[in-house]
Backbone as JSON Lines, residues from 0, in Angstrom:
{"i":0,"aa":"X","n":[97.18,6.23,50.13],"ca":[96.82,7.59,50.53],"c":[95.39,7.83,50.15]}
{"i":1,"aa":"X","n":[94.54,8.2,51.06],"ca":[93.1,8.53,50.67],"c":[93.09,9.94,50.2]}
{"i":2,"aa":"X","n":[91.94,10.25,49.58],"ca":[91.67,11.51,48.91],"c":[91.72,12.62,49.91]}
{"i":3,"aa":"X","n":[91.1,12.57,51.09],"ca":[91.1,13.6,52.05],"c":[92.55,14.02,52.48]}
{"i":4,"aa":"X","n":[93.42,13.02,52.61],"ca":[94.75,13.27,53.06],"c":[95.54,13.98,51.93]}
{"i":5,"aa":"X","n":[95.27,13.61,50.7],"ca":[95.97,14.32,49.58],"c":[95.47,15.76,49.49]}
{"i":6,"aa":"X","n":[94.22,16.09,49.73],"ca":[93.69,17.38,49.67],"c":[94.33,18.23,50.84]}
{"i":7,"aa":"X","n":[94.4,17.6,52.09],"ca":[95.02,18.37,53.13],"c":[96.51,18.66,52.9]}
{"i":8,"aa":"X","n":[97.16,17.7,52.24],"ca":[98.59,17.9,51.94],"c":[98.77,19.01,50.92]}
{"i":9,"aa":"X","n":[97.94,19.07,49.97],"ca":[97.9,20.16,49.01],"c":[97.58,21.49,49.55]}
{"i":10,"aa":"X","n":[96.62,21.55,50.47],"ca":[96.29,22.8,51.2],"c":[97.54,23.31,52.02]}
{"i":11,"aa":"X","n":[98.15,22.42,52.77],"ca":[99.28,22.79,53.55],"c":[100.42,23.34,52.58]}
{"i":12,"aa":"X","n":[100.65,22.67,51.51],"ca":[101.69,23.15,50.53],"c":[101.35,24.5,49.96]}
{"i":13,"aa":"X","n":[100.09,24.7,49.64],"ca":[99.67,25.96,49.09],"c":[99.75,27.12,50.05]}
{"i":14,"aa":"X","n":[99.37,26.71,51.32],"ca":[99.45,27.67,52.46],"c":[100.88,28.2,52.61]}
{"i":15,"aa":"X","n":[101.83,27.23,52.64],"ca":[103.18,27.6,52.79],"c":[103.73,28.51,51.68]}
{"i":16,"aa":"X","n":[103.33,28.2,50.39],"ca":[103.65,29.04,49.28],"c":[103.15,30.45,49.42]}
{"i":17,"aa":"X","n":[101.84,30.57,49.78],"ca":[101.32,31.9,49.84],"c":[101.9,32.71,51.05]}
{"i":18,"aa":"X","n":[102.1,31.99,52.17],"ca":[102.75,32.72,53.27],"c":[104.1,33.13,53.0]}
{"i":19,"aa":"X","n":[104.85,32.31,52.25],"ca":[106.15,32.72,51.75],"c":[106.13,33.95,50.84]}
{"i":20,"aa":"X","n":[105.25,33.89,49.96],"ca":[105.14,34.99,48.89],"c":[104.73,36.26,49.64]}
{"i":21,"aa":"X","n":[103.79,36.16,50.57],"ca":[103.3,37.42,51.37],"c":[104.52,37.94,52.16]}
{"i":22,"aa":"X","n":[105.28,37.09,52.78],"ca":[106.41,37.55,53.53],"c":[107.41,38.21,52.65]}
{"i":23,"aa":"X","n":[107.67,37.64,51.38],"ca":[108.55,38.36,50.47],"c":[108.05,39.75,50.08]}
{"i":24,"aa":"X","n":[106.82,39.87,49.8],"ca":[106.2,41.14,49.4],"c":[106.19,42.13,50.54]}
{"i":25,"aa":"X","n":[105.91,41.73,51.76],"ca":[105.92,42.63,52.85],"c":[107.29,43.03,53.32]}
{"i":26,"aa":"X","n":[108.36,42.3,53.1],"ca":[109.68,42.64,53.55],"c":[110.56,43.12,52.46]}
{"i":27,"aa":"X","n":[110.06,43.45,51.33],"ca":[110.77,43.99,50.16],"c":[111.94,43.06,49.74]}
{"i":28,"aa":"X","n":[111.78,41.8,49.73],"ca":[112.77,40.96,49.19],"c":[112.73,40.79,47.69]}
{"i":29,"aa":"X","n":[111.6,41.21,47.04],"ca":[111.45,40.89,45.6],"c":[112.18,41.9,44.77]}
{"i":30,"aa":"X","n":[111.85,43.21,44.94],"ca":[112.43,44.26,43.96],"c":[112.94,45.44,44.75]}
{"i":31,"aa":"X","n":[113.23,45.23,46.03],"ca":[113.69,46.41,46.75],"c":[112.68,47.35,47.38]}
{"i":32,"aa":"X","n":[111.5,47.06,47.12],"ca":[110.29,47.84,47.62],"c":[109.21,47.02,48.08]}
{"i":33,"aa":"X","n":[108.49,47.44,49.03],"ca":[107.36,46.62,49.54],"c":[106.19,46.65,48.54]}
{"i":34,"aa":"X","n":[105.59,45.58,48.4],"ca":[104.38,45.42,47.51],"c":[103.22,45.12,48.51]}
{"i":35,"aa":"X","n":[102.71,46.12,49.19],"ca":[101.73,45.9,50.2],"c":[100.44,45.28,49.65]}
{"i":36,"aa":"X","n":[99.9,45.76,48.53],"ca":[98.73,45.18,47.87],"c":[98.89,43.65,47.61]}
{"i":37,"aa":"X","n":[100.07,43.31,47.05],"ca":[100.2,41.87,46.71],"c":[100.32,41.08,48.03]}
{"i":38,"aa":"X","n":[101.06,41.59,49.01],"ca":[101.19,40.86,50.28],"c":[99.86,40.72,50.94]}
{"i":39,"aa":"X","n":[98.99,41.75,50.9],"ca":[97.7,41.65,51.52],"c":[96.84,40.58,50.87]}
{"i":40,"aa":"X","n":[96.84,40.61,49.51],"ca":[96.01,39.64,48.81],"c":[96.56,38.2,49.08]}
{"i":41,"aa":"X","n":[97.79,37.97,49.1],"ca":[98.34,36.67,49.45],"c":[97.99,36.22,50.85]}
{"i":42,"aa":"X","n":[98.03,37.18,51.77],"ca":[97.7,36.85,53.15],"c":[96.22,36.42,53.27]}
{"i":43,"aa":"X","n":[95.3,37.07,52.55],"ca":[93.91,36.83,52.48],"c":[93.74,35.33,51.91]}
{"i":44,"aa":"X","n":[94.41,35.06,50.88],"ca":[94.38,33.67,50.24],"c":[94.87,32.64,51.27]}
{"i":45,"aa":"X","n":[95.93,32.97,51.97],"ca":[96.43,32.02,52.98],"c":[95.5,31.81,54.1]}
{"i":46,"aa":"X","n":[94.77,32.8,54.49],"ca":[93.79,32.71,55.58],"c":[92.67,31.75,55.13]}
{"i":47,"aa":"X","n":[92.18,31.94,53.91],"ca":[91.13,31.12,53.34],"c":[91.62,29.69,53.28]}
{"i":48,"aa":"X","n":[92.78,29.44,52.77],"ca":[93.29,28.12,52.72],"c":[93.36,27.46,54.14]}
{"i":49,"aa":"X","n":[93.81,28.24,55.12],"ca":[93.86,27.75,56.44],"c":[92.48,27.38,56.98]}
{"i":50,"aa":"X","n":[91.47,28.26,56.71],"ca":[90.15,27.99,57.07],"c":[89.66,26.63,56.42]}
{"i":51,"aa":"X","n":[89.98,26.46,55.2],"ca":[89.58,25.2,54.49],"c":[90.26,24.01,55.15]}
{"i":52,"aa":"X","n":[91.5,24.19,55.6],"ca":[92.23,23.12,56.18],"c":[91.6,22.73,57.57]}
{"i":53,"aa":"X","n":[91.13,23.75,58.31],"ca":[90.56,23.47,59.65],"c":[89.11,22.82,59.46]}
{"i":54,"aa":"X","n":[88.36,23.3,58.51],"ca":[87.03,22.77,58.35],"c":[87.23,21.38,57.68]}
């Protein structure tokens, strides 16, 4: 496996983790209340990871 493929795989894994966390925060799965600020931050991070994956 070459280095570029490993980096892409890592970006996809991190993207999935942050999207899952954002979903959990927006849908109040964590503590019974929505954490809008945390969900927004995780969504922004996921967008940046996606941009890095595309580039």
